[in-house]
N, C-alpha and C positions, 0 to 999 in steps of 0.2 A: 783636787778632783774636778774634772771637767764635766761638761753636760752629757757627753756620751757615756761616761761611767755611771752617772746617776740614772740614766734611762735604762741601762742594763739591769741595775739592781732592782728597779721597780718592776721590770717585766718577769722576774722570777716568780714561779708559782709558790704560793703559800701553802704548805702541806698541812697546816692546822685548820684550813677552811673545810667546811662540810661539803657534802655532795648534794647534787640536785639532779633529779631525773625529769626530763621534759618530754612529753609525748605530743607529737604533732600529727595532724591529719594529712591526707594526701595533698590538700591545697595549702599546706604550710601554715595552718592555723593551730595555735596552741590549744590542745585538748585538756591536758591536766599537767600538774607539776607535783612531784613528790619530793619532799624535803626530809632531812634526817629526823625531825621531830615526828613525822608521820610513821616512820619505821619504829621508833621507840614507843610511841603510843600503841601501835599494833602489837608489839611484843609484850607490853605491859598488859594489854587486854587479853592476849592469849594466856599469859601466866595467871591472871586473875580468874579467867574462865576455867582453867584447869584446876586451880585451887578450890573454886566454888563447887565444881563437879565432884572432886574427891571428898570434900566435906559433906556434900549432899548424899553421896553414895554410902559413906560410913554412917551417917545419921540414920538413914533408912534401914541399913543392914542391922544395926544394933538396937533399933526400936522394937518394942513388942508388937506382934501382929495385931491387927484390928480384929475385934471379935464381931462376928456377924450376928445379927439378931435373928432368932428363929422366926420362920414365917408364921404369921397369924392366920387364923381361919378367915378366909375371904368369902364374900357372898358369891354364891353360884348364880351366874347370870344365864337366863334361858337363851338358847340359840334358836333362831327361827329357821 
């Protein structure tokens, strides 16, 4: 194998690499960069929030209603 063949094999894209989204401003400065871990954390957070809201909804629906205390006789204040 000569040097030309080894250079071609190195230039092939590795399909197992993750993706990266880079956002630049108009003056070509890097504003932010999103990596695959950001996407997974976002999806896990959405799933956890959905699970928490379903549990909260079911807990409040199945709990007995709060009993309100009857109003007590309050003092009548004079109005000027």
